[in-house]
C-alpha positions as CSV (number, residue, x, y, z in Angstrom):
1,M,16.6,-16.5,-6.7
2,K,15.9,-12.8,-7.1
3,F,12.7,-11.4,-5.8
4,I,11.3,-7.9,-6.4
5,I,9.0,-6.7,-3.6
6,F,6.1,-4.3,-4.1
7,S,3.5,-3.1,-1.5
8,D,1.0,-0.4,-0.9
9,I,0.2,0.9,-4.4
10,H,-3.1,2.5,-3.4
11,G,-4.4,3.0,-6.9
12,N,-1.3,4.9,-8.1
13,A,-0.8,3.3,-11.5
14,L,1.8,5.8,-12.6
15,A,4.0,5.0,-9.6
16,L,3.6,1.2,-10.3
17,K,4.6,1.7,-14.0
18,A,7.7,3.6,-12.9
19,C,8.7,0.6,-10.6
20,I,7.9,-1.9,-13.4
21,K,10.2,0.1,-15.8
22,E,13.0,-0.3,-13.2
23,M,12.2,-3.9,-12.8
24,E,12.6,-4.6,-16.5
25,K,16.2,-3.3,-16.2
26,V,17.2,-6.2,-13.9
27,N,16.8,-9.9,-14.2
28,V,14.2,-10.8,-11.5
29,D,12.8,-14.3,-11.0
30,A,9.7,-13.5,-9.1
31,I,7.5,-10.7,-7.7
32,I,6.2,-10.5,-4.2
33,W,3.1,-8.4,-3.8
34,C,2.3,-7.4,-0.2
35,G,-1.2,-5.9,-0.4
36,D,-3.1,-2.6,-0.4
37,Y,-3.2,-2.2,-4.2
38,I,-6.3,-0.1,-4.2
39,T,-8.1,2.9,-2.6
40,D,-6.9,6.5,-2.3
41,F,-5.8,7.2,-5.9
42,P,-8.2,6.7,-8.7
43,E,-6.5,4.1,-11.0
44,N,-7.6,1.1,-9.0
45,H,-8.8,-1.0,-12.0
46,E,-5.6,-0.2,-13.9
47,V,-3.4,-1.3,-11.0
48,I,-5.2,-4.6,-10.8
49,Q,-4.8,-5.1,-14.5
50,L,-1.0,-4.4,-14.2
51,I,-0.6,-6.8,-11.4
52,Q,-2.4,-9.5,-13.3
53,L,-0.4,-8.8,-16.5
54,Y,3.0,-9.0,-14.8
55,S,1.9,-12.0,-12.7
56,N,1.5,-13.8,-16.0
57,K,5.0,-12.8,-17.0
58,F,6.8,-13.6,-13.7
59,K,6.3,-16.1,-10.9
60,S,4.2,-14.0,-8.4
61,Y,3.2,-14.3,-4.8
62,I,0.2,-12.1,-4.1
63,I,-1.6,-11.5,-0.8
64,S,-4.3,-9.1,0.3
65,G,-4.0,-6.1,2.5
66,N,-6.5,-4.2,4.8
67,R,-7.7,-2.1,1.9
68,E,-8.7,-5.1,-0.1
69,Q,-10.5,-6.4,3.0
70,N,-12.3,-3.0,3.3
71,I,-13.7,-3.5,-0.2
72,I,-14.9,-7.0,0.6
73,D,-16.5,-5.8,3.8
74,Y,-18.2,-2.9,2.0
75,A,-19.5,-5.3,-0.7
76,N,-21.0,-7.4,2.1
77,G,-22.8,-4.5,3.7
78,K,-20.4,-3.2,6.4
79,Q,-21.1,0.4,7.4
80,Y,-18.3,2.9,7.6
81,N,-18.2,6.4,8.9
82,I,-18.3,9.2,6.3
83,M,-14.5,9.8,6.4
84,Q,-13.8,6.2,5.6
85,R,-16.9,5.5,3.4
86,K,-16.3,8.0,0.7
87,N,-12.8,6.6,-0.2
88,I,-14.1,3.0,-0.1
89,E,-17.2,3.8,-2.0
90,Y,-15.4,5.6,-4.8
91,T,-12.9,2.7,-5.1
92,Y,-15.7,0.1,-5.2
93,K,-17.4,1.9,-8.0
94,S,-14.2,2.0,-10.0
95,L,-13.7,-1.8,-9.9
96,T,-15.3,-4.4,-12.2
97,E,-17.0,-7.6,-11.0
98,E,-13.9,-9.5,-12.1
99,D,-11.7,-7.2,-10.0
100,I,-13.9,-7.9,-6.9
101,K,-13.7,-11.7,-7.5
102,W,-10.0,-11.5,-7.9
103,I,-9.6,-9.6,-4.6
104,E,-11.8,-12.1,-2.8
105,L,-9.6,-14.9,-3.8
106,L,-6.4,-13.4,-2.4
107,P,-4.8,-15.1,0.6
108,E,-3.9,-13.0,3.7
109,T,-0.4,-14.7,4.0
110,I,1.9,-16.8,1.8
111,E,4.9,-19.0,2.7
112,I,7.6,-19.3,0.0
113,D,9.8,-22.4,0.3
114,L,13.5,-21.8,-0.4
115,D,16.1,-24.3,-1.6
116,N,17.9,-24.3,1.8
117,N,14.9,-25.8,3.6
118,K,14.0,-22.3,4.9
119,K,11.1,-20.1,4.0
120,I,9.9,-16.6,3.4
121,F,6.7,-15.5,5.2
122,V,4.7,-12.8,3.5
123,S,2.0,-10.8,5.2
124,H,0.6,-7.3,4.9
125,K,1.3,-6.3,8.5
126,C,4.4,-7.1,10.4
127,T,4.1,-10.1,12.7
128,Y,6.6,-11.4,15.3
129,E,5.0,-14.7,15.8
130,N,7.2,-17.8,15.6
131,I,7.0,-19.4,12.2
132,E,9.0,-22.7,11.8
133,K,12.0,-22.5,9.4
134,C,11.3,-18.9,8.6
135,Q,14.4,-17.0,7.4
136,Y,12.7,-13.9,6.0
137,K,9.5,-12.0,6.9
138,I,8.3,-9.6,4.2
139,F,5.5,-7.1,5.0
140,G,4.2,-3.7,4.1
141,H,1.4,-1.5,5.6
142,S,3.5,1.2,7.3
143,H,4.7,2.8,4.0
144,K,8.2,3.1,5.5
145,Q,11.2,1.2,4.0
146,C,13.2,-0.8,6.4
147,N,15.1,-4.0,7.0
148,F,16.3,-5.4,10.2
149,V,17.1,-8.7,12.0
150,R,15.3,-10.0,15.1
151,D,15.7,-13.5,16.6
152,D,17.7,-14.6,13.5
153,V,14.8,-13.7,11.1
154,K,15.4,-10.9,8.6
155,Y,12.5,-8.5,8.3
156,I,11.9,-6.5,5.1
157,N,9.4,-3.7,4.4
158,P,9.7,-2.4,0.8
159,G,7.9,0.8,1.7
160,S,5.1,2.1,-0.5
161,V,4.9,2.1,-4.3
162,G,2.0,4.6,-4.3
163,I,2.5,7.0,-1.4
164,S,5.5,6.9,1.0
165,T,5.3,8.3,4.5
166,D,9.0,8.1,5.6
167,G,10.0,11.5,4.1
168,N,11.4,10.0,0.8
169,V,9.3,11.2,-2.1
170,G,9.1,8.6,-4.8
171,A,7.9,5.0,-5.6
172,Q,9.6,2.5,-3.3
173,F,10.5,-1.2,-3.5
174,Y,13.1,-3.7,-2.5
175,I,15.0,-6.4,-4.3
176,L,16.0,-9.6,-2.4
177,E,18.5,-11.9,-4.0
178,I,19.3,-15.2,-2.4
179,T,21.9,-17.7,-3.8
180,D,23.9,-20.6,-2.3
181,T,26.8,-18.3,-1.6
182,Y,25.4,-14.9,-0.8
183,E,22.4,-12.7,0.0
184,K,21.8,-9.2,-1.3
185,I,19.0,-6.8,-0.1
186,E,18.7,-3.6,-2.1
187,Q,16.4,-0.6,-1.4
188,Y,15.0,1.5,-4.3
189,V,13.2,4.9,-4.5
190,V,12.1,5.7,-8.0
191,K,11.4,9.3,-9.1
192,Y,8.4,9.7,-11.4
193,N,6.0,12.5,-12.5
194,I,4.0,13.0,-9.3
195,E,2.3,16.1,-10.9
196,E,0.6,13.8,-13.3
197,T,-0.6,11.6,-10.4
198,I,-1.9,14.7,-8.6
199,E,-3.7,15.9,-11.7
200,N,-5.4,12.6,-12.0
201,L,-6.3,12.8,-8.3
202,K,-7.8,16.3,-8.8
203,H,-10.2,14.9,-11.4
204,S,-11.5,12.2,-9.1
205,P,-14.5,12.5,-6.8
206,I,-12.3,12.0,-3.7
207,Y,-10.5,15.3,-4.2
208,N,-13.5,17.7,-4.2
209,D,-16.0,16.0,-1.8
210,E,-16.8,17.1,1.7
211,V,-14.2,14.8,3.3
212,K,-11.2,16.4,1.4
213,W,-9.2,13.2,1.6
214,G,-7.7,13.9,-1.8
215,K,-6.2,17.1,-0.6
216,L,-4.5,15.3,2.3
217,L,-3.2,12.7,-0.2
218,E,-1.8,15.5,-2.4
219,K,0.2,16.9,0.5
220,E,1.4,13.4,1.5
221,L,2.5,12.6,-2.1
222,R,4.5,15.9,-2.3
223,T,6.2,15.6,1.0
224,G,6.4,11.9,2.0
225,I,4.8,12.9,5.3
226,D,1.6,11.1,6.5
227,Y,-0.8,14.0,6.4
228,P,-3.9,11.7,6.6
229,Q,-2.6,10.3,9.9
230,K,-1.7,13.8,11.1
231,C,-5.3,14.8,10.3
232,L,-6.7,11.8,12.2
233,A,-4.7,12.8,15.2
234,E,-5.9,16.4,15.0
235,Y,-9.5,15.2,14.6
236,D,-9.2,13.0,17.7
237,K,-7.8,16.0,19.6
238,I,-10.7,18.2,18.6
239,R,-13.2,15.6,19.6
240,D,-11.6,15.2,23.0
241,E,-11.5,18.9,23.6
242,H,-15.1,19.3,22.8
243,H,-16.3,16.0,24.3
244,L,-17.7,14.8,21.0
245,T,-18.9,11.2,21.1
246,E,-20.3,11.0,17.6
247,T,-18.6,11.2,14.2
248,S,-18.4,14.9,13.3
249,L,-17.7,16.0,9.7
250,E,-17.5,19.6,11.0
251,A,-14.7,18.6,13.4
252,W,-13.0,16.7,10.6
253,N,-13.0,19.7,8.3
254,V,-11.5,21.8,11.0
255,A,-8.8,19.2,11.5
256,V,-8.1,19.2,7.7
257,K,-7.8,23.0,7.7
258,N,-5.5,22.9,10.7
259,V,-3.0,20.4,9.2
260,L,-3.0,21.8,5.7
261,K,-2.5,25.5,6.7
């Protein structure tokens, strides 16, 4: 059985198309989708359409991530601070009613039974809890490719299709092949036209609003470095230095300026 593993697309349809193009060069049996398909980049509806299209072509195992949960919570009236709200709000507006219903039906985890009486456990975030007969744990969330063994369980993070944070610029995924006689785990980083993705980003509301989240995403996409997280750390530092207890857009904008200079 040969699985291709995708995670953390974050609305970057061009990156997903580049990965699908590579997928079509190899003979895969199934696709594992590890969540966070939406928010950040503007092609959220198109990403969902692509997932649905290829899930009809290949056996697919699809779970939700924290960004899908953000959209469900927003639809149910949860309040977010302005730095979070703008991104979630723009994403919500870009989705159809059918998209929302599809998201709501996604499970948080999936167990895939293997022929050897073992199983694959799929979740968005890594978990070290004991799962009976588990041979592989597949997860995303960190946007960093890795695979390792712990307590006889093999852990695989395919990295991020949409926006890597491990210093490798490109669309990332893994292929896991399991047979009666061997196992093969392959890591991929696909180069694609990030300038086109950035141009699409610049024409979206998230790039030019007061939060400037899009500008952080542009820097992250170009470098493979987590500039949004660097900005959050700088923002917390500024709040601590000035004893700010409330959300401050002014402090946030200072943090953005500091990390982008």
